[in-house]
ZAMI-569304 format. One line per 5 residues: number of its first residue (from 0); their letters; for each residue x, y, z of N, C-alpha, C, O, CB. Coordinates in pm, 1 decimal. Each point is the difference from the previous one (the first is absolute). Glycine has a CB too. Layout:
NUM = a = X,Y,Z,X,Y,Z,X,Y,Z,X,Y,Z,X,Y,Z | ...
***
This chain:
0 = mqykl = -5333.3,-5636.6,1622.3,89.5,92.2,65.7,-82.9,100.5,78.6,-93.5,59.7,-53.6,268.4,-89.6,-127.1 | -141.8,48.0,303.6,-66.1,101.8,80.0,86.8,123.7,0.4,122.7,-7.4,6.0,-236.6,-166.1,137.9 | 47.8,286.8,-150.2,72.3,126.9,2.0,-35.6,71.7,128.6,-116.1,33.7,23.2,117.7,-17.5,-276.6 | 97.1,6.9,335.9,-23.9,65.5,128.3,8.0,150.7,-17.6,96.2,52.1,-56.6,-2.6,-250.7,180.7 | -195.3,268.0,-75.1,0.1,145.4,-7.0,102.7,56.6,96.4,7.3,-43.3,115.0,-249.5,42.9,-180.5
5 = pslhl = 321.5,96.6,20.3,96.2,61.6,90.7,-72.2,90.9,98.4,-109.4,49.5,-27.4,288.1,-61.3,-149.6 | -116.7,32.2,289.8,-57.4,89.2,99.6,12.9,144.4,-48.0,106.0,42.1,-46.1,-49.6,-205.3,231.6 | -164.8,237.4,-174.2,0.4,141.2,-36.2,-61.4,78.8,114.2,-94.5,-45.9,64.1,78.8,-7.9,-311.4 | 68.5,170.4,272.2,-59.6,89.3,98.1,-114.6,72.8,-68.9,22.2,76.1,-94.3,198.0,-48.0,221.8 | -342.3,-51.0,-81.0,-116.8,57.7,-64.7,-76.1,89.0,96.6,-19.5,-34.9,116.5,4.4,-163.9,-267.1
10 = tlanl = -27.3,312.9,101.6,-92.3,81.5,76.9,-139.3,-53.5,-25.0,-19.7,-78.2,-93.0,169.8,282.9,80.4 | -246.2,-165.1,92.1,-137.0,-46.5,-19.7,-50.6,38.9,-137.7,-66.2,-80.0,-66.1,24.6,97.8,312.0 | 71.3,103.2,-290.4,-46.1,45.1,-132.0,60.5,-85.8,-110.6,-70.6,-39.8,-92.7,46.3,273.7,181.0 | 154.4,-262.7,-79.7,64.3,-84.8,-100.2,-57.4,-140.7,3.3,-22.7,-60.3,-104.8,231.5,196.5,123.8 | -232.3,-188.5,100.0,-54.9,-133.7,13.1,-137.7,-8.3,-63.7,-31.3,-97.1,-68.9,162.0,64.9,279.0
15 = llith = -213.2,134.0,-187.3,-133.1,0.3,-59.5,8.4,5.9,-151.8,-76.3,-67.8,-68.8,-13.9,179.5,273.5 | 181.7,-31.7,-257.5,12.1,10.3,-145.4,59.9,-125.7,-61.3,-45.6,-46.2,-104.6,70.3,292.2,129.0 | 77.2,-301.4,40.1,66.7,-116.6,-57.9,-87.2,-125.2,7.1,20.6,-93.4,-77.5,198.7,193.5,141.6 | -315.3,-103.6,26.6,-84.4,-117.8,11.6,-123.3,7.6,-87.8,-83.5,-90.4,3.8,165.8,63.2,226.4 | -95.8,132.4,-308.7,-113.0,9.1,-91.8,33.6,-71.8,-130.9,-12.8,56.5,-108.6,-57.8,163.6,212.7
20 = ilpiv = 113.4,-344.7,-91.3,25.5,-81.2,-117.4,-135.4,-37.8,-58.5,-88.8,-48.3,70.4,310.1,-41.0,22.9 | -234.9,111.8,-220.3,-127.8,-25.9,-65.1,-14.0,-147.5,-35.0,100.6,-68.4,-19.0,-101.0,301.8,-72.0 | -122.8,-283.8,82.1,-20.0,-140.1,-35.2,62.1,-36.3,-134.3,29.9,86.4,-82.3,-239.2,-81.7,214.3 | 227.4,-132.0,-151.2,66.2,-52.4,-118.5,-102.4,-29.9,-108.8,-108.5,-50.9,28.0,291.2,-45.5,115.1 | -148.0,127.9,-265.5,-82.6,-31.4,-115.6,83.7,-82.6,-96.0,118.4,27.9,-19.1,-256.3,184.1,46.2
25 = rtqts = 78.0,-312.6,-87.2,72.4,-83.2,-96.1,-45.0,34.7,-141.1,-119.6,9.8,-27.3,142.2,-195.3,197.3 | 72.9,203.8,-258.5,-28.4,24.5,-140.6,77.4,-101.3,-82.5,96.9,-59.0,47.8,-137.4,306.1,-6.3 | -1.8,-266.9,-164.2,59.8,-101.4,-86.8,97.0,65.8,-97.1,-33.6,101.1,-61.7,-172.4,-244.8,81.8 | 325.2,88.1,-34.5,92.2,38.4,-106.8,11.6,-118.8,-93.5,-68.4,-100.6,18.8,197.9,262.5,131.1 | -44.9,-151.8,-249.0,9.8,-106.8,-99.0,47.2,-132.7,60.0,-53.6,-105.0,-35.2,100.4,279.5,-135.3
30 = dskvi = 51.5,-172.2,259.6,55.7,-123.6,53.6,-38.6,-28.4,144.0,-8.8,-116.1,39.9,194.7,148.3,-194.4 | -208.6,70.4,231.9,-28.9,-21.0,140.5,-99.1,104.3,49.7,-27.1,99.8,-66.7,254.8,-199.8,99.6 | -279.9,74.6,83.8,-91.0,94.9,63.1,81.1,94.6,86.6,98.1,-39.8,62.9,-287.9,-127.8,-65.4 | 147.9,292.8,5.0,69.8,102.3,77.5,-80.4,29.8,125.8,-120.5,24.3,-6.1,222.4,75.3,-203.8 | -34.8,-101.9,322.1,-60.1,40.0,126.1,55.0,138.7,30.1,118.6,15.7,29.3,-142.6,-257.7,57.4
35 = tigai = -62.9,342.2,-94.2,41.7,138.2,21.9,-27.7,38.7,144.3,-112.3,-12.1,48.8,67.5,69.6,-290.4 | 148.7,-10.9,308.5,-10.8,43.9,138.6,21.6,150.9,1.1,102.4,49.1,-47.5,-20.0,-274.2,139.6 | -178.6,297.9,-38.0,10.7,145.1,4.8,16.9,48.8,142.3,-45.2,-64.5,94.6,-93.7,80.2,-299.8 | 204.2,98.6,220.0,22.2,55.4,133.5,-1.0,152.1,-4.6,34.3,62.0,-100.7,99.6,-264.8,163.6 | -174.0,259.8,48.6,9.7,143.9,21.8,104.8,17.2,109.5,-20.4,-42.6,113.7,-225.4,90.7,-183.1
40 = lsnqq = 356.9,13.9,34.9,112.7,7.5,92.1,33.0,144.4,33.8,-33.0,91.7,-75.2,122.2,-305.4,-17.9 | -24.0,232.8,206.3,22.1,134.8,50.1,124.7,68.8,-55.1,8.6,122.7,3.6,-124.9,-195.7,198.9 | 212.9,-3.3,-253.3,120.1,64.5,-54.2,72.7,-95.6,-94.3,-35.1,-117.5,-10.7,56.9,258.3,219.5 | 79.5,-88.6,-276.5,72.7,-78.6,-99.7,76.8,-115.7,62.9,17.3,-103.6,-64.1,1.6,308.3,-75.6 | 27.3,-189.5,263.3,70.4,-109.5,67.0,-91.2,-122.2,11.0,42.3,-112.1,-28.3,97.5,278.3,157.7
45 = yadrf = -264.6,-144.4,-88.2,-94.5,-111.2,9.8,-37.0,-52.7,-138.5,-24.7,-119.5,-16.3,-64.6,215.9,230.2 | 85.3,-9.2,-312.3,-28.9,-42.6,-136.6,111.0,-91.8,-51.8,-27.1,-102.3,-62.8,-100.2,316.6,21.8 | 251.3,-176.7,67.8,112.8,-84.6,-40.8,-5.5,-135.5,69.8,26.1,-102.9,-62.3,113.2,308.2,23.3 | -172.9,-206.2,167.4,-10.6,-124.5,77.0,-114.8,-85.8,-54.8,14.7,-121.2,-15.4,78.1,237.4,221.5 | -206.7,-52.9,-235.4,-114.6,-71.2,-56.6,38.2,-65.9,-132.4,-30.6,-117.0,-22.8,-126.6,279.0,134.9
50 = telvr = 223.7,-86.7,-198.6,42.8,-53.6,-129.6,92.1,-119.8,19.6,-13.3,-100.9,-69.3,-7.6,329.5,-33.2 | 113.5,-217.6,196.2,92.4,-110.4,29.6,-75.3,-122.8,52.2,27.8,-112.6,-41.2,153.1,280.2,92.0 | -275.7,-145.2,39.6,-76.5,-111.2,55.9,-81.5,-72.2,-107.0,-2.2,-123.0,-4.2,-8.7,245.3,221.3 | -55.4,-46.5,-302.9,-79.3,-61.9,-106.6,92.0,-78.3,-94.4,-34.6,-110.0,-43.2,-137.6,296.4,58.7 | 287.4,-130.9,-47.0,95.1,-67.1,-88.6,47.1,-133.0,59.4,27.5,-94.3,-74.3,45.8,318.3,-12.3
55 = nltap = -63.6,-232.5,219.8,49.7,-120.4,65.7,-108.1,-100.7,37.7,31.1,-106.3,53.6,151.6,245.2,30.7 | -307.8,-107.4,-111.2,-107.4,-96.0,27.0,7.8,-116.9,-97.6,37.2,16.3,-116.2,-183.3,169.1,204.4 | 110.8,-301.7,-39.1,-5.8,-118.2,-85.6,-145.5,-22.8,-38.1,-83.2,-32.7,84.6,289.2,-70.6,25.0 | -235.4,120.8,-236.9,-136.7,-16.3,-48.6,-28.6,-147.6,-25.1,90.9,-77.2,-30.7,-85.1,307.3,-73.1 | -133.7,-269.3,117.0,-37.2,-136.8,-34.6,28.7,-25.8,-147.8,8.0,93.8,-79.4,-185.9,-94.0,259.0
60 = egyvy = 192.9,-124.4,-215.6,28.1,-35.6,-138.4,-108.0,55.1,-92.6,-119.2,-12.8,28.0,237.9,-194.6,49.5 | -76.7,268.1,-186.6,-92.9,58.2,-95.7,-37.8,143.7,29.8,-81.0,58.7,-71.7,-3.8,-284.2,36.4 | 142.1,282.9,139.8,-31.0,137.0,39.1,128.3,81.0,14.1,107.0,-55.9,24.4,-315.0,-22.8,93.2 | 197.3,207.7,-132.9,108.7,93.2,30.2,-58.3,113.2,83.4,-116.9,35.4,-15.6,243.2,-93.8,-199.1 | -44.9,115.1,303.0,-42.0,113.0,81.0,45.2,129.5,-65.0,106.1,6.5,-62.2,-95.6,-147.3,269.8
65 = rgvyi = -92.0,242.9,-192.3,34.1,134.1,-47.3,-44.9,97.9,106.6,-112.9,-9.4,48.3,91.2,-56.3,-294.0 | 106.2,158.0,282.9,-34.3,98.7,101.7,-14.9,138.3,-59.6,81.9,42.6,-81.4,37.6,-178.9,250.0 | -223.7,206.1,-128.1,-19.1,140.1,-36.8,-29.6,77.5,127.7,-61.6,-53.0,92.4,-24.6,-7.3,-325.6 | 129.7,184.6,238.3,-20.7,78.7,121.7,-14.2,146.8,-36.4,33.3,43.2,-110.4,97.5,-210.2,246.8 | -181.0,241.3,-40.2,5.0,145.4,-5.0,58.0,48.0,132.5,-9.1,-68.2,102.1,-191.1,82.3,-261.2
70 = iasnn = 259.8,104.1,155.2,45.3,65.4,121.6,-114.7,90.0,45.3,-47.4,84.1,-76.4,296.5,-92.4,8.2 | -293.1,-9.3,191.1,-111.0,78.3,52.2,38.4,147.4,10.0,111.4,35.3,38.5,-193.3,-235.9,88.6 | -12.5,283.5,-162.5,17.0,145.4,11.5,-40.4,44.1,140.2,-73.5,-70.6,69.1,29.5,101.8,-317.2 | 91.2,83.7,289.1,-46.0,57.2,126.6,-146.8,39.4,-8.8,-68.4,14.3,101.4,300.5,68.3,-54.2 | -278.5,-65.5,-168.9,-138.9,37.2,-24.8,-78.8,-126.6,-34.4,26.0,-60.8,-103.8,42.3,293.5,23.1
75 = pvnta = -163.2,-273.9,164.1,-73.6,-123.9,-26.0,-80.4,2.1,-129.6,-24.2,-105.4,-58.9,12.3,75.1,302.8 | -29.6,148.0,-289.3,-72.3,8.9,-127.6,93.4,-36.0,-114.6,-39.5,-71.2,-92.3,-112.9,249.4,186.0 | 276.5,-129.4,-88.4,98.3,-35.5,-102.8,30.9,-149.0,2.4,15.6,-62.0,-105.2,82.3,291.3,121.9 | -88.9,-286.9,102.3,25.3,-143.9,10.7,-115.0,-78.6,-62.0,23.3,-96.0,-73.5,111.4,133.4,283.2 | -257.4,1.8,-181.2,-116.5,-67.4,-58.5,1.4,12.4,-152.4,-32.0,-95.8,-70.3,-100.3,142.3,279.7
80 = tdicn = 168.7,69.7,-259.8,9.4,19.7,-145.1,106.9,-90.6,-59.2,-21.1,-60.1,-105.4,-54.8,298.0,131.4 | 190.9,-248.3,41.0,107.3,-87.7,-47.0,-43.6,-146.3,-1.1,35.8,-75.0,-90.8,131.9,238.0,179.5 | -244.5,-203.2,11.5,-50.8,-137.4,1.8,-85.0,-23.6,-124.3,16.1,-100.9,-68.7,-13.9,97.1,322.3 | -91.8,96.3,-281.9,-89.4,-14.0,-115.2,75.2,4.5,-132.8,-31.9,-75.1,-92.2,-148.5,179.9,227.6 | 279.5,-17.4,-145.0,69.6,19.3,-127.3,117.3,-94.3,-23.3,35.8,-27.6,-114.5,-104.5,261.5,129.6
85 = qllpe = 129.5,-283.9,94.1,121.8,-79.2,-16.3,-14.6,-146.0,42.8,51.5,-88.6,-68.2,73.8,297.6,103.4 | -193.9,-236.1,75.7,-10.7,-138.4,47.8,-113.7,-76.7,-66.6,20.7,-110.8,-49.4,73.4,186.2,266.2 | -212.5,-18.2,-218.6,-114.4,-71.1,-55.1,16.8,-39.0,-147.0,-41.5,-109.6,-37.6,-97.7,232.5,199.9 | 198.2,-37.8,-247.3,23.6,-43.5,-138.9,93.5,-120.5,-11.5,0.4,-68.6,-102.2,-36.4,303.5,33.8 | 114.2,-260.5,171.6,89.2,-116.3,1.2,-72.2,-127.7,42.8,63.2,-102.9,24.1,126.9,256.4,26.1
90 = qvm = -321.2,-146.1,-41.1,-86.6,-113.0,38.8,25.5,-47.3,141.9,-9.1,-119.0,30.2,3.3,50.2,-267.4 | 37.8,163.4,323.3,8.7,-26.5,143.4,-127.7,54.9,60.4,-29.5,118.8,-12.7,286.4,-108.7,18.0 | -331.3,-94.9,59.3,-127.4,45.3,57.6,10.8,16.3,149.4,-97.4,37.4,65.2,-25.5,-151.2,-247.6
***
């Protein structure tokens, strides 16, 4: 199944933040492997869309997808801290 992204009006700042999808890391659970997808998003609307998109992805057999995200702060130092404290512990590199 292919999932088509809906059209969204994006500013350059939002586009830069929404495209900072972090690489995928695979971890092992008891029955299947988890593919964790992390993102840094500019607002809750994009976070809700990201969650929906990850939920609708079709994972290869034996795998499941899991999405984690943070909402970027206006302060880049706070965003970097959130990445370290919230995304990296989720095994998203």
